[in-house]
N, CA and C of each residue as an Amber inpcrd file, in Angstrom:
protein
   225
  39.6030000  35.9270000 -16.5010000  38.5170000  36.7880000 -16.0570000
  38.6860000  35.6280000 -14.0880000  39.2090000  34.4330000 -14.4650000
  38.8030000  33.7230000 -13.1960000  40.1700000  33.8500000 -12.3770000
  41.2860000  34.5520000 -12.5990000  42.0880000  34.5320000 -12.0040000
  42.2060000  36.2140000 -10.9920000  41.4420000  37.0870000 -11.6260000
  41.5850000  38.4770000 -11.7130000  39.7120000  38.2040000 -10.1060000
  38.8960000  37.1690000 -10.2200000  38.0600000  36.7070000  -9.2400000
  38.6310000  36.1070000  -8.4170000  39.7880000  35.5610000  -8.3740000
  40.2530000  34.6810000  -7.6660000  40.6910000  35.4520000  -6.6430000
  42.1360000  36.4540000  -7.1660000  42.4920000  37.7710000  -6.4740000
  41.4170000  38.2290000  -5.9030000  40.7550000  38.8280000  -6.5250000
  39.5300000  39.8830000  -5.6060000  39.3610000  38.9320000  -4.3990000
  38.9740000  37.9650000  -4.3730000  38.0600000  37.4790000  -3.3860000
  39.1890000  37.4850000  -2.6370000  40.5020000  37.1490000  -2.6040000
  41.5010000  36.6910000  -1.8590000  41.7760000  38.2170000  -0.7860000
  41.9930000  39.1130000  -1.6480000  41.8650000  40.7660000  -1.1090000
  41.0190000  41.2220000  -0.2270000  39.8020000  40.6800000  -0.8860000
  38.3900000  40.8880000  -0.0820000  38.3800000  40.2270000   1.4640000
  39.3250000  39.1150000   1.7630000  39.1980000  38.0020000   2.6760000
  40.0810000  38.8110000   3.4910000  41.4180000  39.5130000   2.9320000
  42.4900000  40.2210000   4.1590000  41.6600000  41.2290000   4.3020000
  41.2390000  41.9150000   3.3620000  40.5240000  43.1000000   3.9720000
  39.4560000  42.8100000   5.1360000  38.9190000  41.9390000   5.2170000
  37.8090000  41.3770000   5.9150000  38.8850000  41.2610000   7.2180000
  39.2740000  40.1880000   7.4570000  40.4920000  40.0200000   8.5030000
  40.6620000  41.1150000   9.0440000  41.9310000  42.5020000   8.3000000
  42.5920000  43.2830000   8.9110000  40.6530000  44.1400000   9.8720000
  39.7100000  43.9530000   9.3730000  39.2280000  45.2460000   9.7640000
  38.4120000  44.4820000  11.1960000  38.4560000  42.8370000  11.3860000
  37.4080000  42.4320000  12.4380000  38.5050000  41.7680000  13.3970000
  39.6520000  41.5700000  13.0290000  40.4790000  41.1450000  13.6930000
  41.0960000  42.5680000  14.8040000  41.5220000  43.2240000  14.6590000
  41.7750000  44.1580000  15.6840000  40.5410000  44.6550000  16.9360000
  39.6470000  44.2040000  16.1920000  38.2910000  44.9060000  17.4660000
  38.1280000  43.5740000  18.1230000  37.9950000  42.5230000  17.5500000
  38.1010000  41.6670000  18.3330000  39.1330000  40.7160000  19.4840000
  40.8910000  40.9620000  18.9450000  41.6740000  40.1740000  19.5470000
  42.2080000  41.1330000  20.2420000  43.1220000  42.1470000  19.3360000
  43.9980000  43.1900000  19.8400000  44.0630000  44.1020000  18.7940000
  45.2560000  45.0340000  18.9700000  45.7570000  46.0870000  18.0880000
  46.3340000  45.4510000  17.0670000  47.6990000  44.7210000  17.2210000
  48.5260000  43.8730000  15.9280000  48.3120000  42.5810000  15.5230000
  47.7880000  42.3090000  14.5840000  47.3740000  41.0090000  14.5420000
  49.2710000  40.2180000  14.3540000  48.4720000  38.8720000  14.9090000
  49.9320000  38.1970000  14.7570000  49.7940000  37.0510000  14.4560000
  51.4160000  36.9200000  13.0930000  50.8950000  35.3460000  12.3280000
  51.3510000  34.6400000  13.1330000  50.6840000  33.1940000  13.0390000
  50.7180000  32.1240000  13.6840000  50.9970000  31.1420000  13.0370000
  50.7040000  29.9040000  13.3540000  51.1650000  28.3650000  12.5710000
  50.0070000  28.4540000  11.0200000  48.9400000  28.6900000  11.7750000
  47.7790000  28.9650000  11.1270000  47.4960000  29.3260000   9.3300000
  48.4100000  31.2440000   9.6990000  48.0060000  31.9620000   8.9450000
  49.6930000  31.4930000   8.1220000  50.4530000  30.9810000   8.6650000
  51.5130000  30.5560000   7.4380000  51.4940000  29.0500000   6.7950000
  50.6290000  28.2060000   7.4440000  50.4400000  26.7750000   6.4930000
  49.1370000  27.2670000   5.2970000  48.2170000  28.0800000   5.6730000
  47.6150000  28.5040000   4.4280000  48.3070000  29.2840000   3.5700000
  49.5800000  30.1150000   4.1380000  50.3860000  30.7610000   2.6540000
  50.8450000  29.7440000   1.9970000  51.8640000  28.5810000   3.0010000
  52.2140000  27.7930000   2.1820000  51.2850000  26.8070000   1.1300000
  50.5180000  27.0020000   1.7540000  49.0640000  25.7220000   0.7610000
  48.8760000  26.3660000  -0.4190000  49.1130000  27.7340000  -0.2750000
  48.4200000  28.2650000  -1.2470000  49.2890000  28.4260000  -2.1280000
  50.6620000  28.4110000  -1.8960000  51.9830000  28.5080000  -3.1720000
  51.8050000  27.1890000  -3.4970000  51.8630000  26.4190000  -2.5530000
  52.4260000  24.7560000  -2.9260000  50.8670000  24.3990000  -4.1770000
  49.6900000  25.1290000  -3.9800000  48.6320000  24.0870000  -4.9390000
  49.0010000  24.8620000  -5.7290000  49.3550000  26.7030000  -5.7840000
  49.6030000  27.3090000  -7.4130000  50.7730000  26.6020000  -8.1250000
  51.7120000  26.0620000  -7.6360000  53.2380000  25.3860000  -8.0030000
  52.4130000  24.4220000  -8.5970000  51.9130000  23.7200000  -8.0670000
  51.5080000  22.4180000  -8.5730000  50.4660000  22.6220000  -9.9770000
  49.6340000  23.2100000  -9.7380000  49.1230000  23.8200000 -11.2430000
  50.0040000  24.4320000 -11.9830000  50.5660000  24.9020000 -11.8590000
  52.1600000  25.9900000 -12.7150000  52.7480000  24.3090000 -13.6930000
  53.3520000  24.0550000 -12.4360000  54.0800000  22.2970000 -13.0690000
  52.9430000  21.5850000 -13.5100000  51.7910000  20.9340000 -13.2670000
  50.9310000  20.5600000 -14.3670000  50.7030000  20.9490000 -15.7020000
  50.5570000  22.2970000 -15.8660000  50.2740000  22.8390000 -17.1510000
  51.1020000  23.3420000 -17.7490000  52.5160000  23.1220000 -17.2990000
  53.7450000  23.6030000 -17.9800000  53.9800000  21.4040000 -18.6270000
  53.6290000  20.6060000 -17.8430000  53.7340000  19.4480000 -18.4840000
  52.8590000  19.0320000 -19.3460000  51.8760000  19.4860000 -19.2670000
  50.3470000  19.2840000 -20.6840000  50.7590000  19.5720000 -22.2020000
  51.9020000  20.6820000 -22.1600000  52.0410000  21.0500000 -23.1250000
  53.3670000  21.2400000 -23.7270000  53.5030000  20.6930000 -24.9800000
  54.9630000  19.7980000 -25.2210000  55.6570000  21.3660000 -25.2800000
  57.3440000  21.4870000 -25.1740000  58.1330000  22.1650000 -24.9550000
  58.1650000  23.4560000 -25.9560000  58.7510000  22.0650000 -27.4260000
  58.5930000  22.4810000 -28.9460000  57.5910000  22.3420000 -29.6640000
  56.8920000  23.6390000 -29.9580000  55.6570000  23.7130000 -30.8780000
  55.6040000  22.7900000 -32.2450000  54.4970000  22.0610000 -32.7790000
  54.6380000  21.2430000 -33.4620000  54.2670000  21.8560000 -34.8560000
  54.3790000  21.4620000 -36.0890000  53.8020000  22.0670000 -37.0980000
  53.9670000  23.7480000 -37.1370000  55.1070000  24.1490000 -36.5660000
  55.2530000  25.6360000 -36.7500000  56.1550000  25.9500000 -37.9520000
  55.3020000  26.3170000 -39.0570000  55.6180000  26.8490000 -39.8600000
  57.5840000  27.4590000 -40.2440000  58.0090000  28.2670000 -39.0430000
  59.1340000  29.1420000 -38.8630000  60.1140000  28.5890000 -37.6650000
  59.5710000  27.2050000 -37.6320000  60.6090000  26.6700000 -36.8010000
  62.1740000  26.8470000 -37.0010000  62.4500000  26.3470000 -38.2610000
  63.7280000  25.7840000 -38.6700000  64.3010000  27.3200000 -38.8090000
  63.4430000  28.4840000 -38.8260000  64.5440000  29.5520000 -38.8900000
  64.5360000  30.0110000 -37.5840000  63.9230000  30.0930000 -36.8680000
  64.4090000  30.2850000 -35.1140000  65.0770000  28.9860000 -34.7510000
  65.1900000  28.2390000 -35.0910000  66.2030000  26.8570000 -33.9800000
  67.9860000  28.0830000 -34.5920000  67.9840000  28.1500000 -36.1220000
  68.9600000  28.6480000 -36.5820000  69.1850000  29.8810000 -36.9040000
  68.8260000  30.8700000 -35.7000000  69.0210000  32.5160000 -35.8400000
  70.1000000  32.3730000 -34.8990000  70.5730000  33.3620000 -35.2660000
  72.0860000  34.2590000 -35.0930000  72.0460000  35.6260000 -34.7130000
  72.7090000  35.9150000 -33.4960000  72.4320000  37.7130000 -33.3450000
  73.3970000  38.0800000 -34.0950000
C-alpha cells in the first residue's frame, strides 16, 4: 500500500510540474542538473533499500521441509 501511495504522490508531483512549468517559464521544459540529481537520488535510495532488504533475509530458507527435494531437482 505504501508503494502505491508513493507512486501516486510522485505522479501527482510530475503532473503539477508539467501543468505549472509551461505557464511560468516557457513551452518546453528543460531538464537540468537539479532534475537529474533528484532522479539519481531516488534511484540510489531505492537501490540502497533493495540491497538492505536482500541482506536482511537469508538466501537459503531455514527449516524448509522441501529444501532437500528442491536441491536435488533435475529437469
